N, C-alpha and C positions, 0 to 999 in steps of 0.2 A: 580397530575403531579410529576414525579420522576426526578427532575433536577440533583440529585446526580449521577445517572447512566450516564448522558450525559456529565455533566461538570466535567469530570475527567481530571487529568493532561495528561494522554495518549491521550484522545480524543482531548483536546485543542491543543496538540502538532501536531497531525495529521491535524486538521483543519487549523492551521496556517502555517505549513511548510511541511506537508505531511510526507513522510518517510525519510526526509533528514538526520536525526541523526542515523537511523537504517540501511538503505540501500544506503543512498546517493542520493535518488531520490527526487527531488523537487516536491512539490505538495501543495494542499490546497490554502490558501490565498496568499502565496508567489508566486505560479505559476499563479494564477489569476491576480495578480498585474503585473507580468512580461509580460503576454500576453496583458493585458489591457493598460498599460502605453506605451509599445512599439508600439502597434497598434495606439494609440492616436498620438504619435509623427510622425509615418510614414504616417498616414492618413491626418494629418494636413499639412505636406509638400506636399503630393500628391494632396490633395484637393485644396491647394493654387495654384498649377500649373494648374490643370484642371479648376478651377474656373476662373483664369485669362484668360485661353484660351477660356472659354465659353463666357466671356465678350467681347472678341475681335471681331472686325468687319471683320476680315480676314476669309474667308471660310475654308481654310485649317487648321485653328486653331479651329474655332467655331464648325464645323461639328463633328470631332472626339470627342471633349469634350462633345457635346450634346448626341451623341450615347452612350458614356461611362456612363454618368450620368443617362440617361433614362433606360438603361439596368440594371444597378446595383441597382437603386432605386426601380425597379419594380420586383425584384427577392427576395424571402425570404432568409434571412441570413442562415437559416438551409440548404437550397439547395446549397448555395455557400460553406458551410462547407463540405458537402458531395462531391461536385464537386472537391474542392481543395484537398480532401483526396483520392478519388477513381479514378479520371481522370488521373493524372500524371503517374501512373504505366502503363497505356495503351500505353504511349509513351516512356516507358523505364526509366522514371524519378522516383526515389525513394524519397519520402518526409516523414518527421516525422509528428506525430500528432500535435506537437507544431507548426511546420511551416505551416501546413494546416490551422489550426485555425487562426493563425496570418495573413496569406495571405487573407483568407476569410473576417475576421473582418476589416482588413485594407482597402480592396477594397470597402466593403460595407459602412464603415464610411466615407471614402474619397469622395464618391459620394454625400453624404448629406452635408459634409463640403464644397464641391465645389460650391453647390448652395448657401450656406451661404456666401461664399467668393464673389460670383457673385453679390449677393444682397448688400453686404457691399461696393463693388467697385462702383456699380451703384448709391449708395446714395451719393457718393463724388461729389461735385459741379464740373462742367466742367471747371470753371475758375481755379481750382487748377492745373489740368493737363495742361491747356493752358499756365499758368504762367511758369510751368516747361519746356515746349517746348521752350518758349521764352528764357529761360536761357541756352538753347542748350543741354539739357539732352535728351538722346535717350530713346526709348520705354522701354527697359529693366530697365534702370536706374530710370525712372519715376515709374515703377511698384514696384521696390524693395525699393527705398529710400523714396517715397512719398505715393503712392497709398496704398500699402499693410499695412504699419504701421498705417495709418489712418483707413483703413477698418477693420483691426484686433481689434483695440481698440473698434470700434463700434459693433463688432461681439462678444465680450466677453460673454454676456448673452446667446446668441444662441449657441456658442461653448461649454459653460459650460454644457448646456443640452445635447449636442451630446456626450460629454466626459463621462457624467454619464451613458448614454445609452450604450456606448461602454463597460464600466466596467460591467454593468449588462448583456450584450450580451455574455460575456465570459462564462457564465453559460452553453451555448450550447456546450462547449467543451466536456462535459461528454458524449455526444452522440456518440463520436468516441473513447471513453475509455481513455480520458486524465484526469489525476487525479487532476483536479482543485478543488476549494472549494466546488462546488455543488456535484461533484463526491465523494469526501471524506465524505461529509455529508450523501449522499445516502448509502455509504458503512457502516457508523456507524449506520444508521437507520436500515439497513438490519441485522446487527449483533445483535443489541439490540432487535429488533422486536416489542417491546412494547412501544417505546417512539418516534414515528414519529413527534408528535406535538412539543416536546421539541427540537428535532434535527433541524427541519426546522425553528422553531422560532429563534434558535441560528444563523442559516444561514442568516435569515432576519436581525437580529441585526448586524452581521458582515458587510453585504452589506450596510446597512444603515449608519454605522459609516464611512466606507471607502468613500462612495459617499458624505456624509455630509462634510467630510474633504476636498475632492476634490472640492466641490462647494465653500467652504469657501476660499480655496486657489485661485480659480478663481476670487472671489470677491475682493481679495487683489489687483488684477491687474486692477481693475476699478479705482484705483488712477492713474490719468494721468501721473504724474511725475514718479511714480514707474514703470508704463508700458513703458514709454519712455526710461528709463535707461535699462530695460530688453531688449527691442527691439534693442537698439543701439548696444548691444553686438553681434548681429547677422549681 
């Protein structure tokens, strides 16, 4: 194996930040993290809303949430990426590759998070919400101040898994020509032509380190006091 041809300063620069310093174009790991982390934040918020609606007994909330979840969980992410990229122009809407991948990944991830949220809410004893009603809290106040904080703490392990999957799913961005980490690696492999094993082993290493750090960060939230302080800020 010829690691020296792969692990050059120029190749590492492209893998980590793309052509940021030469042409100003963000790519590589930096672009992957931008898409992944932004989609995680948006999908968590959207998933919390949809999951709460899914748990509701009101038909006008329950049915749309159920349809949303069932459709997005049963469609491959690859198809969603293509739809998000190729369909908007038919309606005169111009979207960037970045926005297309972000939209597809957010919708796809939020459907799974919604089911995690529904399960977390369902696991909360009824006495907890009944006590809140006795105190005069409204439905929205109960969800935001009591139900969701408890549910999210119980959901940390499941959410951690979905977040890791979201980061890995960003690798599909290369299919529409976005210069994410996988695309940059493919370009380097095509340029060298003789070192595909070294290139893709490097990509595996980078993805592993990123996801290991993400998982470790989520484990820090499993401390109830630390989690309570974080959630209280919102």
